[in-house]
mmJSON file of the N, C-alpha and C atoms, coordinates in Angstrom:
{"data_MODEL":{"atom_site":{
"group_PDB":["ATOM","ATOM","ATOM","ATOM","ATOM","ATOM","ATOM","ATOM","ATOM","ATOM","ATOM","ATOM","ATOM","ATOM","ATOM","ATOM","ATOM","ATOM","ATOM","ATOM","ATOM","ATOM","ATOM","ATOM","ATOM","ATOM","ATOM","ATOM","ATOM","ATOM","ATOM","ATOM","ATOM","ATOM","ATOM","ATOM","ATOM","ATOM","ATOM","ATOM","ATOM","ATOM","ATOM","ATOM","ATOM","ATOM","ATOM","ATOM","ATOM","ATOM","ATOM","ATOM","ATOM","ATOM","ATOM","ATOM","ATOM","ATOM","ATOM","ATOM","ATOM","ATOM","ATOM","ATOM","ATOM","ATOM","ATOM","ATOM","ATOM","ATOM","ATOM","ATOM","ATOM","ATOM","ATOM","ATOM","ATOM","ATOM","ATOM","ATOM","ATOM","ATOM","ATOM","ATOM","ATOM","ATOM","ATOM","ATOM","ATOM","ATOM","ATOM","ATOM","ATOM","ATOM","ATOM","ATOM","ATOM","ATOM","ATOM","ATOM","ATOM","ATOM","ATOM","ATOM","ATOM","ATOM","ATOM","ATOM","ATOM","ATOM","ATOM","ATOM","ATOM","ATOM","ATOM","ATOM","ATOM","ATOM","ATOM","ATOM","ATOM","ATOM","ATOM","ATOM","ATOM","ATOM","ATOM","ATOM","ATOM","ATOM","ATOM","ATOM","ATOM","ATOM","ATOM","ATOM","ATOM","ATOM","ATOM","ATOM","ATOM","ATOM","ATOM","ATOM","ATOM","ATOM","ATOM","ATOM","ATOM","ATOM","ATOM","ATOM","ATOM","ATOM","ATOM","ATOM","ATOM","ATOM","ATOM","ATOM","ATOM","ATOM","ATOM","ATOM","ATOM","ATOM","ATOM","ATOM","ATOM","ATOM","ATOM","ATOM","ATOM","ATOM","ATOM","ATOM","ATOM","ATOM","ATOM","ATOM","ATOM","ATOM","ATOM","ATOM","ATOM","ATOM","ATOM","ATOM","ATOM","ATOM","ATOM","ATOM","ATOM","ATOM","ATOM","ATOM","ATOM","ATOM"],
"id":[1,2,3,4,5,6,7,8,9,10,11,12,13,14,15,16,17,18,19,20,21,22,23,24,25,26,27,28,29,30,31,32,33,34,35,36,37,38,39,40,41,42,43,44,45,46,47,48,49,50,51,52,53,54,55,56,57,58,59,60,61,62,63,64,65,66,67,68,69,70,71,72,73,74,75,76,77,78,79,80,81,82,83,84,85,86,87,88,89,90,91,92,93,94,95,96,97,98,99,100,101,102,103,104,105,106,107,108,109,110,111,112,113,114,115,116,117,118,119,120,121,122,123,124,125,126,127,128,129,130,131,132,133,134,135,136,137,138,139,140,141,142,143,144,145,146,147,148,149,150,151,152,153,154,155,156,157,158,159,160,161,162,163,164,165,166,167,168,169,170,171,172,173,174,175,176,177,178,179,180,181,182,183,184,185,186,187,188,189,190,191,192,193,194,195,196,197,198],
"type_symbol":["N","C","C","N","C","C","N","C","C","N","C","C","N","C","C","N","C","C","N","C","C","N","C","C","N","C","C","N","C","C","N","C","C","N","C","C","N","C","C","N","C","C","N","C","C","N","C","C","N","C","C","N","C","C","N","C","C","N","C","C","N","C","C","N","C","C","N","C","C","N","C","C","N","C","C","N","C","C","N","C","C","N","C","C","N","C","C","N","C","C","N","C","C","N","C","C","N","C","C","N","C","C","N","C","C","N","C","C","N","C","C","N","C","C","N","C","C","N","C","C","N","C","C","N","C","C","N","C","C","N","C","C","N","C","C","N","C","C","N","C","C","N","C","C","N","C","C","N","C","C","N","C","C","N","C","C","N","C","C","N","C","C","N","C","C","N","C","C","N","C","C","N","C","C","N","C","C","N","C","C","N","C","C","N","C","C","N","C","C","N","C","C","N","C","C","N","C","C"],
"label_atom_id":["N","CA","C","N","CA","C","N","CA","C","N","CA","C","N","CA","C","N","CA","C","N","CA","C","N","CA","C","N","CA","C","N","CA","C","N","CA","C","N","CA","C","N","CA","C","N","CA","C","N","CA","C","N","CA","C","N","CA","C","N","CA","C","N","CA","C","N","CA","C","N","CA","C","N","CA","C","N","CA","C","N","CA","C","N","CA","C","N","CA","C","N","CA","C","N","CA","C","N","CA","C","N","CA","C","N","CA","C","N","CA","C","N","CA","C","N","CA","C","N","CA","C","N","CA","C","N","CA","C","N","CA","C","N","CA","C","N","CA","C","N","CA","C","N","CA","C","N","CA","C","N","CA","C","N","CA","C","N","CA","C","N","CA","C","N","CA","C","N","CA","C","N","CA","C","N","CA","C","N","CA","C","N","CA","C","N","CA","C","N","CA","C","N","CA","C","N","CA","C","N","CA","C","N","CA","C","N","CA","C","N","CA","C","N","CA","C","N","CA","C","N","CA","C","N","CA","C","N","CA","C"],
"label_alt_id":[null,null,null,null,null,null,null,null,null,null,null,null,null,null,null,null,null,null,null,null,null,null,null,null,null,null,null,null,null,null,null,null,null,null,null,null,null,null,null,null,null,null,null,null,null,null,null,null,null,null,null,null,null,null,null,null,null,null,null,null,null,null,null,null,null,null,null,null,null,null,null,null,null,null,null,null,null,null,null,null,null,null,null,null,null,null,null,null,null,null,null,null,null,null,null,null,null,null,null,null,null,null,null,null,null,null,null,null,null,null,null,null,null,null,null,null,null,null,null,null,null,null,null,null,null,null,null,null,null,null,null,null,null,null,null,null,null,null,null,null,null,null,null,null,null,null,null,null,null,null,null,null,null,null,null,null,null,null,null,null,null,null,null,null,null,null,null,null,null,null,null,null,null,null,null,null,null,null,null,null,null,null,null,null,null,null,null,null,null,null,null,null,null,null,null,null,null,null],
"label_comp_id":["MET","MET","MET","GLN","GLN","GLN","ASP","ASP","ASP","ASN","ASN","ASN","ALA","ALA","ALA","PRO","PRO","PRO","CYS","CYS","CYS","HIS","HIS","HIS","THR","THR","THR","GLU","GLU","GLU","TRP","TRP","TRP","PRO","PRO","PRO","THR","THR","THR","GLN","GLN","GLN","SER","SER","SER","LEU","LEU","LEU","ASP","ASP","ASP","MET","MET","MET","SER","SER","SER","PRO","PRO","PRO","ILE","ILE","ILE","GLU","GLU","GLU","ASN","ASN","ASN","LEU","LEU","LEU","TRP","TRP","TRP","TRP","TRP","TRP","ILE","ILE","ILE","ILE","ILE","ILE","LYS","LYS","LYS","ARG","ARG","ARG","SER","SER","SER","VAL","VAL","VAL","LEU","LEU","LEU","LYS","LYS","LYS","ARG","ARG","ARG","LYS","LYS","LYS","PRO","PRO","PRO","LYS","LYS","LYS","ASN","ASN","ASN","LEU","LEU","LEU","GLU","GLU","GLU","GLU","GLU","GLU","LEU","LEU","LEU","LYS","LYS","LYS","ALA","ALA","ALA","GLY","GLY","GLY","ILE","ILE","ILE","GLN","GLN","GLN","GLU","GLU","GLU","GLU","GLU","GLU","TRP","TRP","TRP","ASP","ASP","ASP","LYS","LYS","LYS","ILE","ILE","ILE","THR","THR","THR","PRO","PRO","PRO","GLN","GLN","GLN","GLN","GLN","GLN","CYS","CYS","CYS","GLU","GLU","GLU","ARG","ARG","ARG","LEU","LEU","LEU","ASP","ASP","ASP","GLY","GLY","GLY","TYR","TYR","TYR","PHE","PHE","PHE"],
"label_asym_id":["A","A","A","A","A","A","A","A","A","A","A","A","A","A","A","A","A","A","A","A","A","A","A","A","A","A","A","A","A","A","A","A","A","A","A","A","A","A","A","A","A","A","A","A","A","A","A","A","A","A","A","A","A","A","A","A","A","A","A","A","A","A","A","A","A","A","A","A","A","A","A","A","A","A","A","A","A","A","A","A","A","A","A","A","A","A","A","A","A","A","A","A","A","A","A","A","A","A","A","A","A","A","A","A","A","A","A","A","A","A","A","A","A","A","A","A","A","A","A","A","A","A","A","A","A","A","A","A","A","A","A","A","A","A","A","A","A","A","A","A","A","A","A","A","A","A","A","A","A","A","A","A","A","A","A","A","A","A","A","A","A","A","A","A","A","A","A","A","A","A","A","A","A","A","A","A","A","A","A","A","A","A","A","A","A","A","A","A","A","A","A","A","A","A","A","A","A","A"],
"label_entity_id":["1","1","1","1","1","1","1","1","1","1","1","1","1","1","1","1","1","1","1","1","1","1","1","1","1","1","1","1","1","1","1","1","1","1","1","1","1","1","1","1","1","1","1","1","1","1","1","1","1","1","1","1","1","1","1","1","1","1","1","1","1","1","1","1","1","1","1","1","1","1","1","1","1","1","1","1","1","1","1","1","1","1","1","1","1","1","1","1","1","1","1","1","1","1","1","1","1","1","1","1","1","1","1","1","1","1","1","1","1","1","1","1","1","1","1","1","1","1","1","1","1","1","1","1","1","1","1","1","1","1","1","1","1","1","1","1","1","1","1","1","1","1","1","1","1","1","1","1","1","1","1","1","1","1","1","1","1","1","1","1","1","1","1","1","1","1","1","1","1","1","1","1","1","1","1","1","1","1","1","1","1","1","1","1","1","1","1","1","1","1","1","1","1","1","1","1","1","1"],
"label_seq_id":[1,1,1,2,2,2,3,3,3,4,4,4,5,5,5,6,6,6,7,7,7,8,8,8,9,9,9,10,10,10,11,11,11,12,12,12,13,13,13,14,14,14,15,15,15,16,16,16,17,17,17,18,18,18,19,19,19,20,20,20,21,21,21,22,22,22,23,23,23,24,24,24,25,25,25,26,26,26,27,27,27,28,28,28,29,29,29,30,30,30,31,31,31,32,32,32,33,33,33,34,34,34,35,35,35,36,36,36,37,37,37,38,38,38,39,39,39,40,40,40,41,41,41,42,42,42,43,43,43,44,44,44,45,45,45,46,46,46,47,47,47,48,48,48,49,49,49,50,50,50,51,51,51,52,52,52,53,53,53,54,54,54,55,55,55,56,56,56,57,57,57,58,58,58,59,59,59,60,60,60,61,61,61,62,62,62,63,63,63,64,64,64,65,65,65,66,66,66],
"pdbx_PDB_ins_code":[null,null,null,null,null,null,null,null,null,null,null,null,null,null,null,null,null,null,null,null,null,null,null,null,null,null,null,null,null,null,null,null,null,null,null,null,null,null,null,null,null,null,null,null,null,null,null,null,null,null,null,null,null,null,null,null,null,null,null,null,null,null,null,null,null,null,null,null,null,null,null,null,null,null,null,null,null,null,null,null,null,null,null,null,null,null,null,null,null,null,null,null,null,null,null,null,null,null,null,null,null,null,null,null,null,null,null,null,null,null,null,null,null,null,null,null,null,null,null,null,null,null,null,null,null,null,null,null,null,null,null,null,null,null,null,null,null,null,null,null,null,null,null,null,null,null,null,null,null,null,null,null,null,null,null,null,null,null,null,null,null,null,null,null,null,null,null,null,null,null,null,null,null,null,null,null,null,null,null,null,null,null,null,null,null,null,null,null,null,null,null,null,null,null,null,null,null,null],
"Cartn_x":[0.816,0.0,0.861,1.952,2.806,3.764,3.296,4.135,4.42,4.249,4.476,3.488,2.427,1.37,0.682,0.346,-0.269,-1.509,-2.278,-3.5,-3.179,-1.951,-1.566,-0.881,-0.489,0.253,-0.591,-1.779,-2.585,-3.559,-3.834,-4.854,-4.281,-4.983,-4.53,-4.761,-4.048,-4.208,-5.615,-6.199,-7.554,-7.529,-6.396,-6.246,-7.105,-7.675,-8.481,-7.649,-6.343,-5.499,-4.856,-5.311,-4.779,-5.18,-4.218,-4.506,-5.104,-5.853,-6.462,-5.434,-4.237,-3.235,-2.812,-2.829,-2.509,-3.57,-4.829,-5.904,-5.687,-5.305,-5.068,-3.925,-2.837,-1.702,-2.078,-2.931,-3.357,-4.147,-5.025,-5.81,-4.883,-3.91,-2.965,-2.133,-1.644,-0.825,-1.588,-2.836,-3.66,-3.816,-4.076,-4.268,-2.982,-1.869,-0.582,-0.185,-0.4,-0.039,-0.832,-2.061,-2.872,-2.244,-1.491,-0.833,0.375,0.91,2.089,3.26,3.755,4.882,6.109,6.802,7.955,9.283,9.273,10.511,10.181,11.223,11.042,10.284,10.552,9.862,8.361,7.981,6.563,5.922,6.664,6.159,5.909,6.882,6.737,5.565,5.475,4.396,3.035,2.955,1.706,1.28,2.232,1.927,1.419,2.091,1.679,0.284,0.032,-1.274,-2.389,-2.149,-3.177,-3.377,-2.293,-2.39,-3.242,-3.019,-3.757,-5.244,-5.623,-7.033,-7.808,-7.104,-7.772,-8.521,-9.796,-10.635,-10.762,-11.117,-11.354,-12.445,-13.439,-14.517,-13.992,-13.065,-12.467,-11.703,-10.989,-10.209,-11.124,-12.27,-13.211,-13.758,-13.834,-14.392,-13.332,-12.077,-11.021,-11.089,-11.539,-11.612,-12.44,-13.496,-14.356,-14.22,-13.124,-12.966,-13.027,-12.454,-12.422,-13.329],
"Cartn_y":[-1.19,0.0,1.256,1.294,2.485,2.515,2.993,3.104,4.565,5.442,6.885,7.575,6.892,7.541,8.559,9.742,10.777,10.305,9.428,8.983,8.162,7.636,6.851,7.692,8.89,9.702,10.786,11.059,12.161,11.738,10.463,10.024,9.882,10.383,10.219,8.786,8.392,7.067,6.903,5.758,5.491,4.728,4.666,3.926,4.527,3.654,4.123,4.809,4.515,5.129,6.432,6.945,8.195,9.334,10.106,11.177,12.392,13.203,14.393,15.334,15.423,16.329,15.872,14.563,14.072,14.525,14.514,15.03,16.503,17.254,18.684,18.942,18.217,18.401,18.036,17.023,16.658,17.792,18.418,19.553,20.695,21.003,22.091,21.748,20.518,20.1,20.258,19.802,19.89,21.352,22.241,23.658,24.307,23.969,24.564,24.087,22.819,22.307,22.978,23.385,24.095,25.437,26.009,27.3,27.167,25.961,25.666,26.587,26.495,27.355,27.09,28.165,28.073,27.989,28.3,28.246,28.022,27.908,27.613,28.718,29.947,31.06,31.029,30.759,30.668,29.482,28.396,27.224,27.549,28.164,28.54,29.5,30.496,31.477,30.797,29.889,29.183,28.332,27.63,26.809,27.69,28.798,29.692,30.261,30.691,31.274,30.244,29.027,27.984,27.588,27.54,27.237,28.294,29.555,30.654,30.619,29.964,29.879,28.823,27.91,26.831,27.409,27.054,27.559,26.507,26.933,25.964,24.952,25.393,24.492,23.393,23.739,22.722,21.706,22.178,21.263,20.303,20.781,19.931,18.823,19.075,18.087,17.128,17.321,16.544,15.052,14.624,13.188,12.444,13.037,12.37,12.908,13.589,14.252,13.275,12.107,11.163,10.015],
"Cartn_z":[0.0,0.0,0.0,0.702,0.767,-0.414,-1.543,-2.732,-3.081,-2.084,-2.221,-3.155,-3.525,-4.301,-3.395,-3.912,-3.075,-2.322,-2.939,-2.26,-1.016,-0.912,0.258,1.328,0.99,1.953,2.608,2.086,2.613,3.692,3.825,4.776,6.161,7.159,8.54,8.995,10.006,10.568,11.112,10.917,11.399,12.719,13.36,14.6,15.709,16.542,17.659,18.73,18.764,19.778,19.294,18.16,17.624,18.558,18.988,19.932,19.214,19.937,19.334,18.702,19.279,18.705,17.317,17.071,15.731,14.736,15.15,14.293,14.006,15.018,14.857,13.887,14.036,13.128,11.697,11.53,10.183,9.544,10.324,9.823,9.408,10.248,9.955,8.729,8.67,7.525,6.222,6.214,5.01,4.575,5.537,5.224,4.728,5.361,4.965,3.571,3.278,1.956,0.842,1.13,0.133,-0.23,0.687,0.45,-0.475,-0.593,-1.412,-1.062,0.175,0.571,-0.303,-0.642,-1.544,-0.808,0.492,1.259,2.731,3.526,4.943,5.673,5.341,5.999,5.71,4.457,4.121,4.835,4.954,5.664,7.135,7.781,9.19,9.386,8.517,8.624,8.423,7.464,7.202,8.379,8.984,10.154,11.281,11.538,12.616,12.367,11.138,10.817,10.953,10.494,10.61,12.067,12.832,14.264,14.964,14.62,15.245,14.922,13.831,13.439,14.234,14.897,15.626,16.819,16.928,18.017,19.122,20.322,21.399,21.025,20.275,19.865,18.946,18.057,17.188,18.018,18.993,19.851,20.614,21.039,21.754,20.868,19.565,18.634,18.075,18.368,17.727,17.969,19.124,19.404,18.364,17.902,16.941,15.538,15.235,13.931,12.774,12.931,11.814,12.106],
"occupancy":[1.0,1.0,1.0,1.0,1.0,1.0,1.0,1.0,1.0,1.0,1.0,1.0,1.0,1.0,1.0,1.0,1.0,1.0,1.0,1.0,1.0,1.0,1.0,1.0,1.0,1.0,1.0,1.0,1.0,1.0,1.0,1.0,1.0,1.0,1.0,1.0,1.0,1.0,1.0,1.0,1.0,1.0,1.0,1.0,1.0,1.0,1.0,1.0,1.0,1.0,1.0,1.0,1.0,1.0,1.0,1.0,1.0,1.0,1.0,1.0,1.0,1.0,1.0,1.0,1.0,1.0,1.0,1.0,1.0,1.0,1.0,1.0,1.0,1.0,1.0,1.0,1.0,1.0,1.0,1.0,1.0,1.0,1.0,1.0,1.0,1.0,1.0,1.0,1.0,1.0,1.0,1.0,1.0,1.0,1.0,1.0,1.0,1.0,1.0,1.0,1.0,1.0,1.0,1.0,1.0,1.0,1.0,1.0,1.0,1.0,1.0,1.0,1.0,1.0,1.0,1.0,1.0,1.0,1.0,1.0,1.0,1.0,1.0,1.0,1.0,1.0,1.0,1.0,1.0,1.0,1.0,1.0,1.0,1.0,1.0,1.0,1.0,1.0,1.0,1.0,1.0,1.0,1.0,1.0,1.0,1.0,1.0,1.0,1.0,1.0,1.0,1.0,1.0,1.0,1.0,1.0,1.0,1.0,1.0,1.0,1.0,1.0,1.0,1.0,1.0,1.0,1.0,1.0,1.0,1.0,1.0,1.0,1.0,1.0,1.0,1.0,1.0,1.0,1.0,1.0,1.0,1.0,1.0,1.0,1.0,1.0,1.0,1.0,1.0,1.0,1.0,1.0,1.0,1.0,1.0,1.0,1.0,1.0],
"B_iso_or_equiv":[0.0,0.0,0.0,0.0,0.0,0.0,0.0,0.0,0.0,0.0,0.0,0.0,0.0,0.0,0.0,0.0,0.0,0.0,0.0,0.0,0.0,0.0,0.0,0.0,0.0,0.0,0.0,0.0,0.0,0.0,0.0,0.0,0.0,0.0,0.0,0.0,0.0,0.0,0.0,0.0,0.0,0.0,0.0,0.0,0.0,0.0,0.0,0.0,0.0,0.0,0.0,0.0,0.0,0.0,0.0,0.0,0.0,0.0,0.0,0.0,0.0,0.0,0.0,0.0,0.0,0.0,0.0,0.0,0.0,0.0,0.0,0.0,0.0,0.0,0.0,0.0,0.0,0.0,0.0,0.0,0.0,0.0,0.0,0.0,0.0,0.0,0.0,0.0,0.0,0.0,0.0,0.0,0.0,0.0,0.0,0.0,0.0,0.0,0.0,0.0,0.0,0.0,0.0,0.0,0.0,0.0,0.0,0.0,0.0,0.0,0.0,0.0,0.0,0.0,0.0,0.0,0.0,0.0,0.0,0.0,0.0,0.0,0.0,0.0,0.0,0.0,0.0,0.0,0.0,0.0,0.0,0.0,0.0,0.0,0.0,0.0,0.0,0.0,0.0,0.0,0.0,0.0,0.0,0.0,0.0,0.0,0.0,0.0,0.0,0.0,0.0,0.0,0.0,0.0,0.0,0.0,0.0,0.0,0.0,0.0,0.0,0.0,0.0,0.0,0.0,0.0,0.0,0.0,0.0,0.0,0.0,0.0,0.0,0.0,0.0,0.0,0.0,0.0,0.0,0.0,0.0,0.0,0.0,0.0,0.0,0.0,0.0,0.0,0.0,0.0,0.0,0.0,0.0,0.0,0.0,0.0,0.0,0.0],
"pdbx_formal_charge":[null,null,null,null,null,null,null,null,null,null,null,null,null,null,null,null,null,null,null,null,null,null,null,null,null,null,null,null,null,null,null,null,null,null,null,null,null,null,null,null,null,null,null,null,null,null,null,null,null,null,null,null,null,null,null,null,null,null,null,null,null,null,null,null,null,null,null,null,null,null,null,null,null,null,null,null,null,null,null,null,null,null,null,null,null,null,null,null,null,null,null,null,null,null,null,null,null,null,null,null,null,null,null,null,null,null,null,null,null,null,null,null,null,null,null,null,null,null,null,null,null,null,null,null,null,null,null,null,null,null,null,null,null,null,null,null,null,null,null,null,null,null,null,null,null,null,null,null,null,null,null,null,null,null,null,null,null,null,null,null,null,null,null,null,null,null,null,null,null,null,null,null,null,null,null,null,null,null,null,null,null,null,null,null,null,null,null,null,null,null,null,null,null,null,null,null,null,null],
"auth_seq_id":[1,1,1,2,2,2,3,3,3,4,4,4,5,5,5,6,6,6,7,7,7,8,8,8,9,9,9,10,10,10,11,11,11,12,12,12,13,13,13,14,14,14,15,15,15,16,16,16,17,17,17,18,18,18,19,19,19,20,20,20,21,21,21,22,22,22,23,23,23,24,24,24,25,25,25,26,26,26,27,27,27,28,28,28,29,29,29,30,30,30,31,31,31,32,32,32,33,33,33,34,34,34,35,35,35,36,36,36,37,37,37,38,38,38,39,39,39,40,40,40,41,41,41,42,42,42,43,43,43,44,44,44,45,45,45,46,46,46,47,47,47,48,48,48,49,49,49,50,50,50,51,51,51,52,52,52,53,53,53,54,54,54,55,55,55,56,56,56,57,57,57,58,58,58,59,59,59,60,60,60,61,61,61,62,62,62,63,63,63,64,64,64,65,65,65,66,66,66],
"auth_comp_id":["MET","MET","MET","GLN","GLN","GLN","ASP","ASP","ASP","ASN","ASN","ASN","ALA","ALA","ALA","PRO","PRO","PRO","CYS","CYS","CYS","HIS","HIS","HIS","THR","THR","THR","GLU","GLU","GLU","TRP","TRP","TRP","PRO","PRO","PRO","THR","THR","THR","GLN","GLN","GLN","SER","SER","SER","LEU","LEU","LEU","ASP","ASP","ASP","MET","MET","MET","SER","SER","SER","PRO","PRO","PRO","ILE","ILE","ILE","GLU","GLU","GLU","ASN","ASN","ASN","LEU","LEU","LEU","TRP","TRP","TRP","TRP","TRP","TRP","ILE","ILE","ILE","ILE","ILE","ILE","LYS","LYS","LYS","ARG","ARG","ARG","SER","SER","SER","VAL","VAL","VAL","LEU","LEU","LEU","LYS","LYS","LYS","ARG","ARG","ARG","LYS","LYS","LYS","PRO","PRO","PRO","LYS","LYS","LYS","ASN","ASN","ASN","LEU","LEU","LEU","GLU","GLU","GLU","GLU","GLU","GLU","LEU","LEU","LEU","LYS","LYS","LYS","ALA","ALA","ALA","GLY","GLY","GLY","ILE","ILE","ILE","GLN","GLN","GLN","GLU","GLU","GLU","GLU","GLU","GLU","TRP","TRP","TRP","ASP","ASP","ASP","LYS","LYS","LYS","ILE","ILE","ILE","THR","THR","THR","PRO","PRO","PRO","GLN","GLN","GLN","GLN","GLN","GLN","CYS","CYS","CYS","GLU","GLU","GLU","ARG","ARG","ARG","LEU","LEU","LEU","ASP","ASP","ASP","GLY","GLY","GLY","TYR","TYR","TYR","PHE","PHE","PHE"],
"auth_asym_id":["A","A","A","A","A","A","A","A","A","A","A","A","A","A","A","A","A","A","A","A","A","A","A","A","A","A","A","A","A","A","A","A","A","A","A","A","A","A","A","A","A","A","A","A","A","A","A","A","A","A","A","A","A","A","A","A","A","A","A","A","A","A","A","A","A","A","A","A","A","A","A","A","A","A","A","A","A","A","A","A","A","A","A","A","A","A","A","A","A","A","A","A","A","A","A","A","A","A","A","A","A","A","A","A","A","A","A","A","A","A","A","A","A","A","A","A","A","A","A","A","A","A","A","A","A","A","A","A","A","A","A","A","A","A","A","A","A","A","A","A","A","A","A","A","A","A","A","A","A","A","A","A","A","A","A","A","A","A","A","A","A","A","A","A","A","A","A","A","A","A","A","A","A","A","A","A","A","A","A","A","A","A","A","A","A","A","A","A","A","A","A","A","A","A","A","A","A","A"],
"auth_atom_id":["N","CA","C","N","CA","C","N","CA","C","N","CA","C","N","CA","C","N","CA","C","N","CA","C","N","CA","C","N","CA","C","N","CA","C","N","CA","C","N","CA","C","N","CA","C","N","CA","C","N","CA","C","N","CA","C","N","CA","C","N","CA","C","N","CA","C","N","CA","C","N","CA","C","N","CA","C","N","CA","C","N","CA","C","N","CA","C","N","CA","C","N","CA","C","N","CA","C","N","CA","C","N","CA","C","N","CA","C","N","CA","C","N","CA","C","N","CA","C","N","CA","C","N","CA","C","N","CA","C","N","CA","C","N","CA","C","N","CA","C","N","CA","C","N","CA","C","N","CA","C","N","CA","C","N","CA","C","N","CA","C","N","CA","C","N","CA","C","N","CA","C","N","CA","C","N","CA","C","N","CA","C","N","CA","C","N","CA","C","N","CA","C","N","CA","C","N","CA","C","N","CA","C","N","CA","C","N","CA","C","N","CA","C","N","CA","C","N","CA","C","N","CA","C","N","CA","C","N","CA","C"],
"pdbx_PDB_model_num":[1,1,1,1,1,1,1,1,1,1,1,1,1,1,1,1,1,1,1,1,1,1,1,1,1,1,1,1,1,1,1,1,1,1,1,1,1,1,1,1,1,1,1,1,1,1,1,1,1,1,1,1,1,1,1,1,1,1,1,1,1,1,1,1,1,1,1,1,1,1,1,1,1,1,1,1,1,1,1,1,1,1,1,1,1,1,1,1,1,1,1,1,1,1,1,1,1,1,1,1,1,1,1,1,1,1,1,1,1,1,1,1,1,1,1,1,1,1,1,1,1,1,1,1,1,1,1,1,1,1,1,1,1,1,1,1,1,1,1,1,1,1,1,1,1,1,1,1,1,1,1,1,1,1,1,1,1,1,1,1,1,1,1,1,1,1,1,1,1,1,1,1,1,1,1,1,1,1,1,1,1,1,1,1,1,1,1,1,1,1,1,1,1,1,1,1,1,1]
}}}
């Protein structure tokens, strides 16, 4: 299954023991990748901006996100 095809690398783990923070990082990663950062500074800025957008309500829902 892991042949580096994009469809195999974008899906988060479906494990029941996946912690809520892993769900949060997946959400941030997906949003940052949509920005297509061209360098490290754009990547850092994108991560920070997406992190700042996370609301307490989103964090409360993370356990059942997937």
